[in-house]
C-alpha positions as CSV (number, residue, x, y, z in Angstrom):
1,M,-47.9,-108.9,19.5
2,L,-47.7,-105.4,21.4
3,E,-46.0,-102.7,19.3
4,V,-44.3,-99.7,21.6
5,E,-43.9,-97.1,19.6
6,L,-43.7,-93.2,20.0
7,K,-43.5,-90.7,17.2
8,F,-42.5,-87.1,16.8
9,Q,-42.2,-84.3,14.0
10,I,-39.2,-82.3,13.5
11,P,-38.9,-78.5,13.2
12,S,-37.6,-77.5,9.5
13,Q,-34.3,-76.3,10.9
14,H,-33.6,-79.5,12.6
15,Q,-34.1,-81.9,9.3
16,K,-31.1,-81.6,8.0
17,K,-28.7,-81.9,11.2
18,L,-31.1,-85.2,11.8
19,Y,-30.4,-86.2,8.9
20,Q,-26.4,-86.4,8.9
21,L,-26.7,-87.7,12.1
22,F,-28.3,-90.9,10.9
23,L,-26.3,-90.5,8.5
24,A,-23.1,-90.5,10.7
25,K,-24.3,-93.6,12.4
26,N,-24.3,-95.6,9.5
27,A,-28.4,-96.1,9.8
28,Q,-29.5,-98.9,7.8
29,P,-31.8,-97.4,4.6
30,R,-35.2,-99.0,3.8
31,S,-37.5,-98.3,1.1
32,L,-40.9,-98.5,2.3
33,Y,-43.9,-98.7,-0.3
34,A,-47.5,-99.5,1.5
35,Q,-50.9,-99.4,0.5
36,Y,-53.7,-99.0,3.0
37,Y,-57.0,-100.5,2.9
38,D,-60.7,-99.5,4.4
39,T,-64.1,-99.7,3.3
40,P,-65.7,-96.8,1.4
41,E,-67.4,-96.3,4.5
42,R,-64.0,-96.2,6.6
43,H,-65.5,-98.9,9.1
44,L,-61.4,-99.7,9.9
45,A,-60.5,-96.2,10.1
46,Q,-63.6,-95.6,12.4
47,Q,-62.5,-98.6,14.7
48,H,-58.6,-97.1,15.1
49,I,-57.7,-100.0,12.6
50,S,-55.3,-99.9,9.9
51,L,-54.7,-102.8,6.8
52,R,-52.2,-102.7,5.0
53,Q,-49.5,-104.6,2.8
54,R,-45.8,-102.9,2.5
55,L,-42.5,-103.6,0.1
56,E,-40.0,-103.9,2.3
57,D,-37.3,-103.9,-0.3
58,T,-37.9,-107.2,-2.1
59,H,-40.8,-108.7,0.4
60,W,-45.0,-107.6,0.7
61,I,-45.3,-107.8,4.7
62,Q,-49.2,-107.7,5.2
63,T,-50.0,-105.8,8.7
64,L,-53.2,-105.1,11.0
65,K,-52.5,-102.9,13.5
66,V,-55.1,-102.2,16.7
67,S,-54.9,-99.2,18.8
68,S,-55.0,-99.9,22.7
69,E,-56.2,-97.9,25.9
70,H,-52.3,-96.8,25.7
71,H,-51.2,-94.6,23.5
72,L,-47.7,-95.8,23.4
73,E,-49.4,-99.6,23.1
74,R,-50.9,-100.9,19.5
75,F,-51.6,-104.7,18.7
76,E,-49.6,-105.7,15.5
77,L,-49.7,-108.5,13.7
78,E,-47.4,-108.9,10.8
79,I,-47.0,-111.3,8.0
80,D,-44.3,-112.3,5.6
81,L,-46.5,-112.6,1.9
82,G,-43.1,-113.2,0.2
83,A,-41.1,-111.6,-2.4
84,V,-44.2,-111.2,-5.4
85,E,-45.5,-109.2,-7.9
86,H,-47.4,-107.9,-5.8
87,P,-50.2,-110.2,-3.9
88,A,-53.7,-109.3,-3.3
89,L,-55.2,-108.2,0.0
90,N,-55.8,-112.0,1.6
91,L,-58.2,-111.9,5.0
92,E,-57.5,-115.4,5.2
93,I,-54.6,-115.5,7.1
94,Y,-56.0,-114.1,10.1
95,Q,-58.4,-117.8,10.4
96,S,-55.4,-119.0,12.3
97,H,-55.0,-116.1,14.3
98,P,-58.0,-116.0,17.2
99,Q,-57.1,-112.3,18.0
100,A,-56.9,-110.6,14.5
101,K,-59.6,-112.5,12.9
102,K,-62.3,-111.2,16.0
103,V,-61.0,-107.6,15.7
104,L,-61.6,-107.8,11.8
105,E,-65.0,-110.1,11.9
106,H,-66.4,-106.9,14.1
107,A,-65.2,-104.0,12.5
108,L,-66.0,-105.5,9.1
109,G,-69.0,-108.1,9.1
110,K,-70.5,-108.4,5.5
111,Q,-68.4,-105.4,4.1
112,A,-64.7,-107.3,4.0
113,K,-66.1,-107.9,0.4
114,N,-65.8,-103.7,0.2
115,L,-62.4,-103.5,1.0
116,S,-60.1,-101.8,-1.5
117,M,-57.4,-99.4,-1.3
118,Q,-57.5,-96.0,0.0
119,F,-53.9,-93.9,-0.2
120,E,-50.4,-94.9,-0.5
121,T,-47.4,-94.1,1.6
122,D,-43.8,-93.8,-0.1
123,V,-41.4,-93.7,2.6
124,N,-37.4,-93.6,3.0
125,R,-36.5,-94.8,6.0
126,L,-33.3,-94.9,7.8
127,V,-33.0,-96.9,10.9
128,Y,-30.4,-97.6,13.3
129,V,-30.4,-99.9,16.8
130,V,-29.2,-98.1,20.3
131,H,-29.2,-100.6,23.9
132,Y,-30.2,-98.1,26.7
133,N,-30.3,-99.5,30.3
134,H,-31.6,-103.1,29.9
135,A,-33.9,-101.8,26.5
136,E,-33.9,-102.3,22.4
137,I,-34.7,-99.2,21.1
138,E,-34.9,-98.8,17.2
139,V,-34.7,-95.1,16.1
140,S,-35.9,-94.7,12.7
141,L,-35.9,-91.2,10.4
142,D,-39.0,-91.0,7.6
143,R,-39.0,-88.8,5.4
144,G,-41.3,-89.7,2.1
145,E,-44.9,-88.8,1.8
146,I,-49.0,-89.7,2.1
147,R,-50.8,-90.2,-1.5
148,H,-54.5,-90.3,-2.8
149,D,-55.3,-89.3,-5.9
150,K,-53.3,-86.3,-7.2
151,Q,-53.2,-85.4,-3.7
152,K,-50.1,-85.6,-1.4
153,L,-48.8,-85.1,2.3
154,A,-45.6,-84.8,3.3
155,I,-43.5,-87.4,5.7
156,Y,-40.4,-86.0,8.1
157,E,-40.4,-88.0,11.2
158,L,-38.6,-89.6,13.6
159,E,-39.8,-92.8,15.1
160,F,-38.8,-94.7,18.7
161,E,-39.7,-98.1,19.0
162,L,-39.0,-100.1,21.9
163,K,-38.6,-103.8,20.7
164,K,-37.4,-104.8,24.2
165,G,-37.3,-103.4,28.0
166,A,-39.4,-101.4,30.4
167,I,-40.9,-98.4,29.3
168,P,-40.2,-95.8,31.4
169,N,-36.3,-96.6,30.3
170,F,-37.7,-95.6,26.7
171,I,-39.1,-92.7,27.8
172,Q,-35.7,-91.7,29.5
173,F,-34.0,-92.0,26.6
174,I,-35.7,-90.2,24.2
175,Q,-35.9,-87.0,26.8
176,P,-32.7,-86.0,25.5
177,W,-33.8,-86.0,21.8
178,I,-36.8,-83.7,22.9
179,K,-34.6,-81.2,24.4
180,Q,-31.5,-80.8,21.7
181,Y,-33.6,-81.2,18.5
182,D,-37.5,-79.4,19.8
183,L,-39.2,-82.1,18.7
184,W,-43.1,-82.5,19.4
185,L,-45.3,-85.3,20.2
186,D,-47.2,-86.2,17.3
187,V,-49.6,-89.7,18.1
188,R,-51.0,-89.4,14.7
189,S,-50.3,-92.4,12.7
190,K,-49.4,-92.4,9.2
191,A,-52.9,-94.4,8.7
192,Q,-54.8,-91.7,10.4
193,R,-53.1,-88.8,8.4
194,G,-54.0,-90.7,5.4
195,D,-57.3,-91.4,5.9
196,C,-57.8,-87.6,6.5
197,L,-56.3,-86.8,3.2
198,S,-58.3,-89.4,1.7
199,Q,-61.7,-87.5,2.9
200,E,-60.4,-84.3,2.2
201,L,-59.9,-83.1,5.9
202,K,-57.2,-81.1,7.4
203,T,-57.5,-82.1,10.7
204,T,-58.4,-85.0,12.7
205,T,-62.0,-85.9,14.4
206,V,-62.0,-84.3,17.7
207,Q,-61.4,-86.5,20.6
208,F,-63.8,-86.6,23.5
209,A,-64.1,-88.1,27.0
210,A,-64.2,-92.1,27.2
211,P,-65.9,-93.6,30.0
212,L,-63.6,-95.2,32.2
213,Q,-63.6,-98.8,34.0
214,L,-62.0,-99.6,37.2
215,N,-62.1,-102.6,39.6
216,R,-62.5,-102.2,43.2
217,Q,-60.1,-104.3,44.1
218,D,-57.3,-102.4,41.9
219,S,-54.8,-100.6,44.5
220,T,-54.8,-96.9,44.4
221,D,-51.5,-96.4,42.6
222,A,-52.7,-98.6,40.1
223,A,-56.6,-96.7,39.7
224,L,-54.6,-93.3,39.7
225,K,-52.5,-94.0,36.7
226,Q,-55.7,-95.4,34.8
227,I,-57.4,-92.3,35.7
228,V,-54.5,-90.5,34.3
229,N,-54.3,-92.5,31.3
230,N,-57.5,-92.1,30.1
231,S,-57.5,-88.4,30.5
232,L,-54.1,-88.3,28.4
233,Q,-55.9,-90.5,25.8
234,H,-58.0,-87.5,26.0
235,L,-55.8,-85.0,25.9
236,L,-53.4,-86.4,23.3
237,P,-55.1,-86.8,20.3
238,N,-56.1,-83.0,20.5
239,A,-52.9,-81.5,21.4
240,T,-51.7,-82.8,18.6
241,A,-54.2,-81.5,16.2
242,I,-53.5,-77.9,17.6
243,A,-49.6,-78.3,17.4
244,S,-50.0,-79.5,14.0
245,E,-51.6,-76.3,13.3
246,H,-54.7,-78.1,11.8
247,Y,-57.4,-77.4,14.9
248,T,-60.6,-76.3,15.0
249,H,-62.0,-74.2,18.3
250,E,-63.5,-77.7,19.7
251,H,-60.2,-79.3,19.9
252,V,-58.9,-76.3,21.4
253,H,-62.0,-77.1,23.7
254,Q,-61.8,-80.6,25.1
255,T,-57.9,-79.9,25.2
256,R,-58.7,-77.4,28.2
257,V,-61.1,-79.7,29.7
258,A,-58.8,-82.6,29.4
259,I,-56.2,-80.8,31.4
260,R,-58.7,-79.6,33.6
261,R,-59.4,-83.6,34.1
262,L,-56.0,-83.8,34.6
263,R,-55.6,-81.2,37.1
264,S,-59.0,-82.9,39.2
265,A,-57.3,-85.6,39.8
266,L,-54.0,-85.0,40.2
267,R,-55.5,-82.4,43.5
268,I,-58.1,-84.9,44.3
269,F,-56.7,-88.7,43.9
270,G,-52.5,-87.6,43.7
271,N,-51.8,-89.3,47.3
272,W,-52.9,-92.3,45.9
273,S,-49.0,-93.2,44.3
274,N,-45.9,-92.1,45.6
275,D,-44.6,-91.6,41.9
276,V,-46.4,-88.3,41.3
277,D,-44.8,-85.4,40.7
278,P,-45.9,-82.3,42.9
279,N,-44.8,-79.7,39.9
280,W,-47.4,-81.5,37.3
281,Q,-50.1,-79.7,38.7
282,Q,-48.5,-75.9,38.3
283,Q,-47.3,-76.6,34.6
284,L,-50.9,-78.3,33.3
285,T,-52.4,-74.8,35.0
286,T,-49.5,-73.0,33.0
287,L,-50.6,-74.8,30.2
288,F,-54.4,-74.2,31.0
289,R,-53.9,-70.7,30.9
290,Q,-52.2,-70.7,27.3
291,L,-55.5,-71.9,26.0
292,G,-57.7,-70.3,27.9
293,S,-58.2,-66.8,25.9
294,T,-58.5,-68.1,22.8
295,R,-61.4,-70.6,24.3
296,D,-63.2,-67.8,26.3
297,Y,-63.4,-65.7,23.4
298,D,-64.9,-68.6,20.9
299,A,-66.8,-69.5,23.7
300,L,-68.4,-65.8,24.0
301,N,-68.7,-65.5,20.5
302,E,-70.7,-67.9,20.2
303,G,-73.0,-67.6,23.3
304,L,-72.8,-64.2,24.3
305,I,-72.5,-61.9,20.8
306,P,-76.4,-63.6,19.6
307,R,-77.7,-62.6,22.6
308,L,-76.2,-58.8,22.3
309,Q,-77.3,-58.8,18.9
310,Q,-80.9,-59.8,20.0
311,A,-81.2,-57.3,23.3
312,G,-80.9,-54.6,20.3
313,A,-77.2,-53.7,21.5
314,P,-75.6,-51.1,19.8
315,F,-72.2,-52.3,19.6
316,T,-71.7,-56.5,19.4
317,Q,-67.8,-56.7,18.6
318,L,-65.6,-58.5,21.1
319,P,-62.2,-56.5,22.1
320,P,-59.2,-58.8,20.5
321,V,-57.3,-60.7,23.1
322,T,-53.7,-62.4,23.0
323,E,-52.6,-65.3,24.0
324,E,-50.6,-65.3,27.7
325,N,-47.0,-64.3,27.1
326,N,-47.9,-63.9,23.5
327,V,-47.4,-67.5,22.8
328,P,-49.8,-68.7,19.9
329,I,-51.7,-71.8,21.3
330,D,-50.1,-73.9,18.5
331,A,-46.8,-73.2,20.1
332,S,-47.5,-74.1,23.7
333,L,-48.1,-76.9,22.5
334,R,-44.8,-78.2,20.9
335,T,-42.8,-76.4,23.5
336,L,-40.1,-78.5,25.5
337,D,-42.0,-78.0,28.6
338,T,-45.5,-79.3,27.3
339,V,-43.5,-82.8,25.6
340,Q,-41.3,-83.2,28.3
341,L,-44.6,-83.0,30.6
342,M,-46.3,-85.5,28.0
343,L,-43.8,-87.5,28.3
344,A,-43.5,-87.6,32.0
345,L,-47.4,-88.6,32.5
346,L,-46.7,-91.3,30.1
347,Q,-43.8,-92.5,31.8
348,F,-45.8,-92.2,35.4
349,V,-48.9,-94.3,33.4
350,H,-46.0,-97.2,32.5
351,Q,-44.4,-97.2,36.0
352,P,-45.3,-100.7,37.8
353,T,-47.4,-100.4,40.4
354,K,-45.5,-100.1,43.8
355,K,-46.4,-102.2,46.9
356,Q,-48.2,-99.2,49.6
357,K,-50.4,-99.6,52.4
358,K,-53.3,-100.7,51.5
359,M,-55.9,-98.2,51.1
360,V,-59.7,-99.6,50.7
361,L,-60.6,-97.4,47.6
362,K,-64.5,-96.6,48.3
363,K,-63.2,-95.7,51.7
364,D,-60.6,-92.9,50.9
365,I,-63.2,-92.3,47.6
366,A,-65.9,-91.2,50.2
367,K,-64.1,-89.3,52.3
368,K,-62.7,-87.7,49.8
369,F,-65.8,-86.6,47.8
370,Q,-67.9,-86.2,50.9
371,K,-65.4,-83.3,51.9
372,L,-65.6,-81.2,48.9
373,H,-69.4,-81.8,48.6
374,Q,-69.7,-80.3,52.2
375,Q,-67.8,-77.7,50.9
376,I,-69.9,-76.5,47.9
377,C,-73.1,-76.8,49.8
378,K,-71.3,-74.9,52.7
379,D,-71.4,-71.8,50.0
380,A,-75.5,-72.3,49.3
381,D,-76.7,-70.1,52.4
382,Q,-74.1,-67.6,51.5
383,F,-73.4,-66.9,48.2
384,L,-74.2,-63.6,46.7
385,E,-72.5,-62.2,49.7
386,L,-69.0,-64.4,48.7
387,D,-66.4,-61.9,46.7
388,I,-65.5,-62.9,43.1
389,A,-62.7,-64.9,44.4
390,S,-64.6,-67.4,46.2
391,Q,-67.5,-67.4,43.8
392,H,-64.7,-69.0,41.6
393,R,-63.8,-71.3,44.0
394,T,-67.1,-72.7,44.1
395,R,-67.0,-73.0,40.3
396,K,-63.9,-75.1,40.3
397,R,-65.0,-77.1,43.1
398,V,-68.3,-78.0,41.1
399,K,-66.2,-78.7,38.3
400,R,-63.9,-80.6,40.3
401,L,-66.3,-83.0,41.7
402,R,-67.8,-83.7,38.5
403,Y,-64.6,-85.2,36.9
404,C,-63.7,-86.9,39.7
405,V,-66.6,-88.6,40.3
406,E,-66.8,-89.8,36.4
407,F,-63.6,-91.2,36.6
408,I,-64.4,-93.5,40.0
409,A,-68.5,-93.6,38.9
410,S,-68.1,-97.5,37.2
411,L,-67.0,-98.5,41.0
412,Y,-70.8,-97.5,42.1
413,P,-74.5,-98.7,41.2
414,N,-75.3,-96.4,37.3
415,K,-78.6,-95.2,39.0
416,A,-77.6,-93.6,41.3
417,V,-73.9,-91.8,40.1
418,K,-76.3,-90.5,36.9
419,K,-78.9,-89.2,39.4
420,Y,-76.3,-86.7,41.4
421,L,-74.6,-85.7,38.1
422,K,-78.2,-84.7,37.0
423,D,-78.5,-82.7,40.2
424,L,-74.9,-80.7,39.8
425,K,-75.2,-79.9,36.3
426,P,-77.7,-76.9,36.5
427,L,-75.1,-75.6,39.2
428,Q,-72.4,-75.8,37.2
429,E,-74.0,-74.7,33.7
430,S,-75.1,-71.2,36.0
431,L,-72.1,-70.8,37.4
432,G,-70.3,-71.3,34.0
433,Q,-72.6,-68.9,32.7
434,Y,-71.7,-66.3,35.5
435,N,-68.5,-66.6,34.8
436,D,-68.4,-65.8,30.9
437,L,-70.1,-62.7,31.4
438,L,-67.4,-61.7,34.5
439,V,-64.5,-62.4,31.4
440,A,-67.4,-60.8,28.7
441,E,-67.2,-57.5,31.2
442,A,-63.2,-57.5,31.7
443,L,-62.9,-58.0,28.1
444,F,-65.2,-54.8,27.3
445,Q,-64.1,-52.3,30.3
446,G,-60.9,-52.4,28.1
447,I,-62.4,-50.3,25.3
448,V,-65.1,-48.5,26.6
449,K,-63.3,-45.1,26.9
450,Q,-62.7,-45.6,23.3
451,K,-66.0,-47.0,22.4
452,Q,-68.9,-45.4,24.5
453,K,-71.2,-47.5,23.0
454,V,-69.9,-50.0,25.0
455,W,-71.6,-48.6,28.2
456,F,-75.2,-50.3,26.8
457,V,-73.3,-53.4,26.6
458,L,-71.8,-53.0,30.1
459,G,-75.0,-52.1,31.0
460,W,-76.7,-55.5,29.6
461,I,-74.1,-57.3,31.1
462,A,-74.2,-56.5,34.5
463,N,-78.1,-57.0,34.5
464,E,-77.3,-60.5,33.3
465,K,-74.7,-61.0,36.3
466,Q,-77.1,-60.0,38.4
467,Y,-79.7,-62.5,37.3
468,M,-77.5,-65.6,37.2
469,L,-75.9,-64.9,40.8
470,Q,-79.2,-65.5,41.7
471,Q,-79.7,-68.3,39.4
472,S,-76.2,-69.7,40.6
473,E,-77.4,-69.5,44.6
474,Q,-81.1,-71.3,44.0
475,H,-78.9,-74.4,42.3
476,L,-76.4,-74.4,45.2
477,V,-79.1,-74.5,47.3
478,T,-81.1,-77.4,45.5
479,F,-77.7,-79.0,45.3
480,S,-77.3,-79.4,49.4
481,K,-80.0,-81.3,49.7
482,T,-79.0,-84.1,46.5
483,K,-78.4,-87.2,48.2
484,T,-74.7,-88.5,47.9
485,F,-74.1,-92.0,46.4
486,W,-70.8,-92.7,47.9
487,L,-72.1,-93.4,51.9
């Protein structure tokens, strides 16, 4: 069966208040002790699979969970092992469950014999059921800890599980809780957090964009919802890492890439669905900018500073930058606006596909891509004469085209799409390097009056800018001769 669930972290100032609410609701207490199994090489965790035995009051329940292509949904199979002392892990029970059997055989192969307990959880749960708009929703407050050897990780979180009803109603029910208790969305499972603890890692693995498989028979509405869902699969794990305050610069970079992919999809394909909220574009832009200065700073430290050092620059330290509106980037992923935006996008993905005027998917794609391709090529003959804003517009169009091509690539011959993206890559890279130089120039200009040595840096940047402009123009000219794959 599919488990439909969303989990949220609770700011410390609201934890006692929520606990009192559950007591007032006469929530049912449950004592949940669980042991999670995997091989030493983490064969299950690498496939986003969890296998546990959990003591629920007096009964042991063995549970297999497998992630799906939607963050809301997971395959879940629970089997009651009875009120026994402590049963051994039993994989034989999956012989009569074809899907579970196939999942475990694929993940483990001959490694099943090496399964052992990797970590455990000890949770006190308060739970009650709510009926809302024909939906039955289980609301749970979990307090406890995850343990591995002598290491411990506290749990204090709120879970909503849809037992019956429609997902849009489920998300609608959750919305007021977000506002009242400042909850922030956490897509990590207890199994993922425990896996990190067992590896002595403070943060989860960086999530990269995954290929998307579309069907040419899909309606445009269905196709856009798959594209948005694919972007959320990329965005939410990285956003969670940042919100939890345990992240790397690559989490920030991939969060920005995911947001840019979402913005590109909504900009180019937004008219494919009547359920698109026009406010999403601006909300995503605001979030993108809040993450921008940190990412730009990291990129310049990695790319520009070593080149300045190699050039013998007398000053090679980047001036300090502050986040937009002085909001730390981890806080920006926990704000009410951000969480509500994420829920709205999840709700959109799960909205029933509506009947709409028939639009041939590939025909509309060709129309949109041809226009964008021609806009980029038009700049080839005059790129050096364009002002900075127009040059930046060209760069944004190139990125937008690349991301949108990747979204719909499965509808076209693989060889032709790869050739097109290969021809686009040098142009994107040269425009990106030019933009990095503009960002660096603005930073150093802010301190040149205090640090005379920075004049050398600004001179070096000016020279590099001219070179990258010429490179970009050459790549534009080359790209303008590229054969398109959609006509």
